[in-house]
Backbone as numpy.savetxt, mean C-alpha at the origin, in Angstrom:
# Nx Ny Nz CAx CAy CAz Cx Cy Cz
-31.27 -16.94 12.64 -30.50 -16.77 13.06 -29.43 -16.89 11.58
-28.64 -16.04 11.69 -27.96 -16.01 10.37 -26.78 -17.00 10.24
-26.44 -18.02 8.96 -25.64 -18.71 9.34 -24.21 -17.75 8.71
-23.28 -18.70 9.19 -22.14 -17.65 9.00 -21.19 -19.01 7.78
-20.36 -17.98 7.08 -19.55 -18.49 5.91 -18.53 -17.92 5.81
-18.15 -18.23 4.30 -16.74 -17.34 3.99 -17.74 -16.15 2.69
-17.64 -15.10 2.56 -18.35 -13.92 1.66 -17.09 -12.83 1.07
-18.01 -12.84 0.08 -17.01 -11.98 -0.66 -16.57 -10.69 0.26
-14.80 -10.19 0.03 -14.50 -9.31 0.60 -13.20 -8.37 -0.37
-11.93 -8.83 -0.25 -11.27 -8.25 -0.92 -11.23 -8.95 -2.10
-11.36 -7.87 -3.43 -11.34 -8.19 -4.61 -10.12 -8.81 -5.02
-10.08 -9.19 -6.30 -8.63 -9.52 -6.97 -7.97 -8.31 -7.61
-7.74 -7.10 -7.85 -7.20 -6.10 -7.67 -6.50 -5.38 -6.78
-7.17 -5.66 -5.55 -6.80 -5.45 -4.36 -5.38 -6.25 -4.02
-6.12 -7.57 -4.29 -5.36 -8.72 -3.53 -3.84 -8.38 -4.96
-3.98 -8.46 -5.89 -2.85 -8.16 -6.89 -2.36 -6.86 -6.05
-2.79 -5.97 -6.10 -2.10 -5.00 -5.95 -1.22 -4.80 -4.49
-1.63 -6.03 -3.19 -0.83 -5.77 -2.32 0.13 -6.70 -2.23
-0.18 -8.41 -2.80 0.77 -8.81 -3.38 1.95 -8.87 -4.06
2.02 -8.09 -5.16 3.09 -7.41 -6.05 3.79 -5.73 -4.88
3.20 -5.90 -4.24 3.72 -4.25 -3.57 4.36 -5.32 -2.41
4.18 -6.26 -2.09 4.86 -6.69 -1.21 6.07 -7.23 -1.56
6.12 -7.57 -2.67 7.76 -8.26 -3.87 8.55 -7.41 -3.94
7.71 -6.25 -4.59 8.33 -4.87 -4.60 9.11 -4.36 -3.45
8.23 -3.96 -2.40 8.60 -3.50 -1.35 10.14 -4.36 -1.08
10.21 -5.85 -0.65 11.12 -7.06 -0.67 12.38 -5.93 -1.57
12.27 -6.16 -2.85 13.01 -5.67 -3.58 13.85 -5.03 -3.38
12.99 -3.43 -3.37 13.91 -1.98 -2.77 14.26 -2.33 -1.59
14.81 -3.02 -0.58 14.88 -3.04 0.71 15.86 -3.99 0.05
16.44 -4.94 -1.01 17.75 -6.50 -1.26 18.36 -5.35 -2.17
17.83 -4.60 -2.62 18.61 -3.64 -3.82 19.55 -2.34 -3.09
18.77 -2.05 -2.47 19.35 -0.86 -1.62 20.23 -1.61 -0.59
19.93 -2.50 -0.18 20.86 -3.11 0.44 22.55 -3.75 0.18
22.41 -4.33 -1.55 23.10 -4.30 -2.13 23.71 -3.83 -2.71
23.32 -2.56 -3.23 24.42 -1.34 -3.90 24.75 -1.43 -4.88
25.64 -0.83 -5.73 26.44 -1.06 -6.84 25.24 -1.02 -7.90
25.53 -2.40 -9.01 24.68 -2.31 -10.08 23.47 -2.09 -9.83
23.19 -3.27 -9.07 21.58 -3.42 -8.28 20.80 -2.12 -8.08
21.20 -1.08 -7.76 20.59 0.38 -7.81 19.93 0.36 -8.95
20.28 -0.20 -10.15 19.47 -0.10 -11.93 18.28 -0.84 -11.43
17.73 -1.45 -10.30 17.03 -2.77 -10.68 16.21 -2.12 -9.67
16.93 -1.24 -8.80 15.51 -0.47 -7.49 15.22 0.56 -7.62
15.46 1.93 -9.27 15.28 2.92 -9.50 13.85 1.88 -10.10
13.98 0.78 -11.03 13.43 0.12 -11.75 11.79 -0.42 -11.33
12.36 -0.95 -9.87 11.62 -1.44 -9.44 10.23 -0.50 -8.47
11.17 1.28 -7.85 10.91 1.90 -7.39 9.45 2.86 -8.95
9.84 2.80 -10.22 9.04 2.97 -11.29 7.85 1.93 -11.48
7.71 1.02 -11.15 6.91 -0.10 -10.93 5.77 -0.18 -9.60
6.43 0.44 -8.93 5.77 0.60 -7.15 4.47 2.22 -7.67
5.61 2.79 -8.25 4.70 4.20 -8.72 3.33 4.36 -8.87
3.69 3.23 -9.99 2.29 3.06 -11.05 1.51 1.95 -10.41
1.33 1.61 -9.49 0.70 0.31 -8.72 -0.33 1.52 -7.65
1.35 2.16 -6.87 0.54 3.11 -5.99 -0.62 4.71 -6.84
-0.60 4.52 -8.28 -1.34 5.74 -8.92 -2.89 5.10 -9.02
-2.14 3.67 -9.54 -3.50 2.68 -9.36 -4.38 2.41 -8.49
-3.57 2.38 -7.16 -4.58 2.37 -6.18 -5.56 3.25 -5.52
-4.37 4.82 -5.71 -5.38 5.54 -5.94 -7.00 6.13 -6.70
-6.29 5.62 -7.75 -7.78 5.33 -8.30 -8.98 4.64 -8.12
-8.45 3.31 -7.67 -9.57 1.96 -7.35 -10.07 2.36 -6.05
-9.20 3.32 -5.24 -10.48 3.47 -3.54 -10.96 4.30 -3.77
-11.17 4.86 -5.34 -12.82 5.92 -5.90 -13.91 4.66 -6.54
-13.13 4.04 -7.28 -13.95 3.23 -8.37 -13.93 1.30 -8.09
-13.09 1.41 -7.05 -13.32 -0.50 -6.75 -14.06 -1.11 -6.00
-14.30 -2.29 -6.19 -14.62 -2.41 -4.74 -15.92 -1.82 -3.62
-16.61 -2.68 -3.32 -16.80 -2.25 -1.38 -15.33 -1.60 -0.93
-14.84 -2.64 0.16 -13.52 -2.38 0.94 -13.00 -1.52 -0.19
-12.45 -1.71 -1.15 -11.61 -1.62 -1.61 -11.88 0.47 -1.43
-12.55 0.77 -1.09 -12.56 2.24 -1.56 -12.36 3.28 -0.25
-12.06 4.18 -0.82 -11.15 5.10 1.11 -12.77 5.15 2.05
-13.48 5.21 1.13 -15.06 5.66 1.60 -15.42 4.94 2.92
-14.85 3.53 2.48 -15.17 2.57 3.29 -13.91 2.08 4.24
-13.02 2.53 4.14 -12.62 2.16 5.90 -11.65 3.38 6.46
-11.72 4.35 5.79 -11.04 6.57 6.20 -12.30 6.41 7.23
-12.20 6.43 8.53 -12.75 7.04 9.46 -13.02 8.02 10.22
-13.44 8.34 10.88 -13.24 10.32 11.43 -12.35 9.70 12.52
-11.82 10.93 13.32 -11.19 10.93 15.06 -12.00 9.83 15.86
-13.59 10.00 16.04 -14.47 9.70 16.87 -14.59 7.62 16.95
-14.25 7.63 15.60 -14.34 5.98 15.45 -13.43 5.08 15.69
-11.93 5.91 15.25 -10.42 5.41 15.36 -10.22 5.30 16.17
-10.47 5.97 17.95 -10.48 6.55 19.54 -11.47 5.20 19.61
-13.15 5.40 19.61 -13.34 4.15 20.25 -12.94 2.98 19.12
-12.13 2.51 18.37 -11.92 1.18 17.62 -11.15 1.17 19.34
-10.20 2.05 19.17 -8.79 1.98 19.58 -9.00 1.54 21.18
-10.36 2.27 21.74 -10.06 2.06 22.91 -10.29 0.42 23.57
-11.69 0.31 22.53 -12.12 -0.88 22.36 -11.42 -2.59 22.29
-10.28 -2.11 21.70 -9.43 -3.37 21.27 -8.39 -3.42 22.52
-7.98 -2.61 22.87 -7.31 -2.35 24.28 -8.11 -3.02 25.56
-8.89 -2.80 25.32 -10.29 -3.66 26.57 -10.89 -4.74 26.07
-10.15 -5.25 24.95 -10.11 -6.76 24.07 -11.64 -6.84 23.46
-12.36 -5.87 23.15 -13.65 -6.29 22.46 -14.13 -5.24 21.64
-12.97 -5.28 20.48 -13.39 -4.81 19.45 -14.37 -5.38 18.25
-14.77 -4.36 17.76 -16.07 -4.93 16.88 -15.61 -5.08 15.47
-16.53 -6.43 14.94 -15.68 -7.00 13.89 -15.62 -5.88 12.66
-14.94 -6.63 11.13 -15.15 -5.32 10.58 -14.72 -5.82 9.29
-15.84 -6.03 8.03 -15.22 -6.78 6.99 -14.02 -6.40 6.60
-14.13 -4.93 6.39 -12.68 -5.14 5.40 -11.61 -4.55 6.22
-11.20 -3.59 6.06 -10.23 -3.23 7.13 -11.24 -2.14 8.66
-10.28 -1.76 9.81 -10.82 -1.42 10.69 -10.50 0.05 10.77
-11.07 0.74 11.24 -10.64 2.06 11.44 -9.03 2.32 11.80
-8.49 1.52 12.85 -6.52 2.10 12.92 -6.67 1.34 11.39
-6.76 0.29 10.99 -5.96 -0.44 10.33 -6.05 0.67 8.44
-7.38 0.59 8.40 -7.40 1.84 7.46 -6.66 3.13 7.32
-6.62 3.94 8.91 -5.46 4.91 8.50 -4.01 4.65 8.80
-3.52 2.81 8.90 -2.14 2.32 8.69 -1.96 2.61 7.76
-2.97 1.63 6.52 -2.61 1.71 5.13 -2.78 2.59 4.80
-3.30 3.56 4.49 -3.36 5.29 3.95 -1.59 5.82 4.23
-1.09 5.59 5.76 0.20 6.20 5.67 1.10 5.31 5.47
0.72 4.19 4.92 2.07 3.41 4.34 2.06 3.67 2.75
0.85 3.95 2.29 0.25 4.80 0.90 1.23 5.59 0.54
0.76 6.88 1.78 1.45 7.59 1.18 2.65 7.83 1.52
3.61 7.61 2.77 4.78 6.74 2.55 5.78 6.42 1.37
4.98 6.06 0.60 5.49 4.79 -0.50 5.51 5.60 -1.61
4.06 6.63 -2.22 4.65 7.74 -2.61 5.64 8.70 -2.80
5.50 9.49 -1.02 6.71 10.28 -1.72 8.00 9.73 -1.04
8.14 8.50 -1.31 9.25 7.64 -1.53 9.54 7.60 -2.81
8.34 7.09 -3.80 8.84 6.70 -5.09 8.86 8.27 -6.02
8.15 9.03 -5.47 8.44 10.70 -6.32 9.60 11.18 -6.29
9.59 11.25 -4.32 11.59 11.67 -4.39 12.22 11.08 -4.94
12.11 9.63 -5.30 13.63 9.24 -5.92 13.69 9.40 -7.52
12.37 10.11 -8.18 12.95 10.42 -9.00 13.23 11.70 -9.60
13.71 12.04 -8.16 14.77 13.56 -8.28 16.07 13.54 -7.85
16.08 12.03 -6.84 16.91 12.03 -6.21 18.53 11.83 -6.91
19.35 12.07 -5.92 20.69 11.58 -6.98 21.77 11.31 -6.09
22.80 9.61 -5.95 23.53 9.83 -4.99 24.50 9.96 -5.29
24.76 10.64 -6.14 26.10 11.73 -6.65 27.24 10.43 -7.30
26.90 9.25 -7.19 27.77 7.88 -7.21 27.68 7.07 -8.56
26.22 6.94 -8.66 25.37 5.43 -8.95 24.61 6.19 -10.02
23.40 6.32 -9.37 22.36 6.33 -9.86 21.77 7.92 -9.85
21.26 8.10 -10.85 20.78 9.34 -10.87 18.98 9.71 -11.59
18.09 9.76 -10.14 17.04 9.77 -10.47 16.37 10.72 -12.46
15.07 9.85 -12.60 15.31 9.99 -14.77 14.96 11.66 -14.40
14.33 12.96 -12.87 13.80 13.97 -13.27 14.74 15.03 -12.49
15.61 14.43 -12.20 17.01 14.72 -11.60 17.49 16.16 -12.35
17.56 15.85 -13.89 18.55 16.10 -14.88 16.91 18.25 -14.84
16.02 17.89 -14.73 15.27 18.96 -14.32 15.05 20.05 -13.47
15.37 19.58 -12.55 15.97 20.82 -11.34 17.06 20.55 -10.81
17.03 21.95 -10.02 18.88 22.60 -9.45 19.32 21.08 -9.02
20.39 21.81 -8.22 20.90 20.32 -7.56 20.37 20.42 -6.01
20.54 21.64 -5.69 19.87 21.95 -3.95 18.96 21.02 -4.45
17.71 21.29 -5.32 16.33 20.58 -4.87 16.90 18.68 -5.07
17.37 18.66 -5.59 17.84 17.19 -5.82 18.12 16.58 -4.75
19.33 17.06 -4.40 20.00 16.98 -2.72 18.97 16.73 -1.79
17.88 17.81 -1.95 16.60 17.54 -0.94 16.09 16.19 -0.73
15.81 16.22 -1.95 15.01 15.05 -2.31 15.52 14.00 -2.20
16.27 13.91 -2.12 17.24 12.62 -2.31 17.94 12.69 -0.16
17.95 13.61 0.33 17.92 13.61 1.60 16.36 13.15 2.32
14.74 14.20 1.73 13.75 13.12 1.85 13.47 11.18 2.19
14.72 11.41 0.72 14.15 9.92 0.33 14.89 9.14 1.67
15.61 9.44 2.04 16.95 8.46 3.19 16.06 7.91 3.48
15.49 9.87 4.74 15.01 9.73 6.03 13.05 8.60 5.79
12.83 9.25 4.88 11.37 8.69 4.72 11.24 6.91 4.55
12.42 6.41 3.78 12.65 5.05 3.71 12.73 4.27 5.30
13.48 5.66 6.41 13.12 4.53 8.08 11.77 4.54 8.38
11.03 5.75 7.65 9.38 5.88 8.45 8.87 5.29 7.57
9.33 4.47 6.30 8.30 3.53 5.55 8.85 2.42 6.17
10.03 1.86 6.56 10.18 0.46 7.32 9.69 0.28 8.60
9.23 1.51 9.79 8.41 1.54 10.45 7.36 0.90 10.36
6.48 1.74 9.32 4.84 1.48 8.98 5.22 0.12 8.58
5.72 -1.06 8.17 5.89 -1.96 7.49 5.78 -2.82 8.80
7.01 -2.40 9.69 7.08 -3.19 10.77 5.89 -3.04 11.52
5.40 -2.34 11.78 3.83 -2.02 12.70 3.18 -2.88 11.71
3.08 -2.66 10.51 2.13 -3.59 9.68 1.78 -5.19 9.99
3.01 -5.24 10.19 3.64 -6.60 10.63 3.24 -7.08 12.07
3.40 -6.82 12.23 2.94 -6.38 14.21 1.85 -6.57 14.31
0.77 -5.91 13.52 -0.18 -5.65 14.06 -1.43 -7.23 13.14
-0.50 -7.93 12.14 -1.39 -8.84 11.71 -0.70 -9.78 12.78
0.53 -9.80 13.31 1.03 -11.11 13.96 -0.12 -10.69 15.11
-0.28 -9.65 15.81 -1.20 -9.54 17.12 -2.05 -10.08 16.79
-3.39 -9.78 15.82 -4.42 -10.12 15.28 -4.68 -11.77 15.16
-3.39 -12.25 15.11 -3.50 -13.90 14.58 -3.19 -14.47 15.86
-2.41 -14.26 16.71 -1.85 -14.49 18.10 -2.90 -14.46 19.19
-3.09 -12.92 19.18 -3.94 -12.86 20.90 -5.55 -12.54 19.59
-6.15 -12.76 18.68 -7.59 -12.17 18.71 -8.04 -13.41 17.96
-7.26 -14.64 17.85 -7.64 -15.03 17.13 -8.19 -15.27 15.20
-7.49 -14.22 14.52 -7.90 -13.45 13.49 -6.54 -13.49 12.37
-7.43 -15.01 11.55 -5.95 -14.80 10.27 -6.56 -13.30 9.11
-5.48 -12.69 9.19 -5.92 -10.94 8.64 -4.99 -11.89 6.76
-4.13 -12.78 6.81 -3.32 -13.26 5.89 -3.98 -13.79 4.24
-5.04 -14.65 5.30 -5.42 -15.93 4.28 -7.12 -15.23 3.51
-7.82 -13.77 4.40 -8.54 -13.54 3.20 -8.43 -12.37 1.73
-7.02 -11.88 2.22 -5.81 -11.28 0.90 -5.39 -12.54 0.22
-5.83 -13.88 0.15 -5.32 -14.66 -0.55 -6.35 -15.12 -1.19
-7.13 -15.47 -0.26 -8.77 -15.69 -1.11 -9.53 -15.04 -1.29
-9.64 -13.71 -1.17 -10.90 -11.97 -1.06 -11.95 -12.86 -0.17
-12.00 -13.99 0.64 -13.15 -13.98 1.24 -12.75 -14.52 2.58
-13.52 -13.58 3.84 -13.91 -13.94 5.05 -14.85 -14.69 5.39
-15.06 -14.81 6.98 -16.39 -15.45 7.32 -17.29 -14.44 8.07
-18.47 -14.43 7.64 -19.32 -13.61 7.51 -20.66 -14.45 6.83
-22.48 -13.23 6.84 -23.33 -13.60 6.47 -23.28 -12.44 5.33
-24.52 -13.19 4.66 -24.79 -13.26 3.26 -24.89 -11.33 3.30
-25.60 -11.27 4.09 -26.09 -9.68 4.10 -24.52 -8.62 4.25
-23.53 -9.47 4.75 -21.93 -8.73 5.27 -20.91 -8.53 3.92
-21.54 -9.62 2.60 -20.67 -9.58 1.42 -20.62 -8.39 1.07
-19.23 -8.50 0.11 -19.27 -7.05 -0.66 -19.21 -7.03 -1.52
-19.62 -6.27 -2.80 -19.08 -6.10 -4.21 -17.82 -6.70 -4.93
-17.29 -7.24 -5.85 -16.11 -6.60 -6.37 -16.46 -5.73 -7.50
-14.72 -5.36 -7.75 -14.86 -4.30 -8.41 -14.41 -4.91 -9.77
-14.62 -4.43 -10.96 -14.61 -4.55 -12.54 -12.98 -4.80 -11.99
-13.14 -6.18 -12.58 -11.64 -6.46 -13.55 -10.95 -6.00 -14.64
-12.10 -6.17 -15.24 -11.83 -4.89 -16.83 -11.42 -3.56 -16.67
-12.19 -2.98 -16.02 -11.85 -1.56 -15.37 -10.22 -1.20 -14.70
-10.35 -2.57 -13.54 -8.97 -2.43 -13.13 -7.75 -2.78 -13.98
-7.94 -3.40 -15.13 -6.60 -3.59 -15.76 -6.46 -2.13 -16.54
-8.27 -1.74 -17.55 -7.93 0.05 -17.79 -7.12 0.60 -16.76
-7.46 1.16 -15.75 -6.54 1.39 -15.10 -5.17 1.61 -14.84
-4.90 0.48 -14.21 -3.71 -0.23 -14.19 -2.73 0.02 -15.33
-3.43 -0.58 -16.42 -2.49 0.03 -18.06 -2.16 1.38 -18.13
-3.09 2.43 -17.54 -3.15 3.82 -17.95 -1.71 3.88 -17.13
-1.83 3.99 -16.02 -0.82 4.19 -14.77 0.78 4.15 -15.36
0.62 2.75 -15.61 2.00 2.13 -16.28 3.00 3.02 -17.22
1.62 3.32 -17.90 1.62 4.27 -19.25 2.26 5.68 -18.60
1.70 6.41 -18.14 2.04 7.78 -17.36 3.42 7.38 -16.67
3.31 6.48 -16.16 5.03 6.76 -15.21 5.87 6.29 -16.25
5.96 5.56 -17.41 6.66 5.29 -18.42 6.91 6.66 -19.00
5.89 7.09 -19.51 6.33 8.98 -19.87 6.81 9.93 -19.23
6.33 9.72 -17.92 7.40 10.42 -16.74 8.47 10.24 -16.65
9.38 9.06 -17.18 10.53 9.03 -16.73 11.29 8.82 -18.10
10.98 8.91 -18.83 11.66 9.10 -20.23 11.34 10.84 -20.43
10.66 11.60 -20.07 10.82 12.73 -20.56 11.83 13.95 -19.88
């Protein structure tokens, strides 16, 4: 009989990405609500989010075991099977993201990428103009602004759904999904332990993404 204890699950780059993104999304919501001069910080927060997202996409191919897209993006059969098991009250445990959670994460990443990229071209005709708005027509900028506004609602809905899922798993399934994202470890056996990604590679990729966004917004 295998002995269960806490084994490696989430590497440090994934955890750092997650919590930085949480703080930045809160910043974006706050600055958008305040408006006025706070929108300058809204723009800066958007640039950092874009750099983080670019890093996460790259880390999805070269990161630790459960950071990789190949680990948590499953086909329709796996998603439907997990959903049925979940509603039946007997979902199979997953060391990383489960099939539903994996696509939930991907939906948020795509929505955040759309939000950050359209913000570069957006223009509120009052205070803030995206750094790339000058390179496109007024119509294109107006379309980007509209997408930015509509997608903000979609993104907030996805965030709320994500939080609701965390609460559900904690209350109904007695599974704490927050703690492993802090410690990097989950209950399991040695056979299920993951390998962590190289932190030096993560630092290099993060730096490259930051420089790329900095050059982009200054173009």
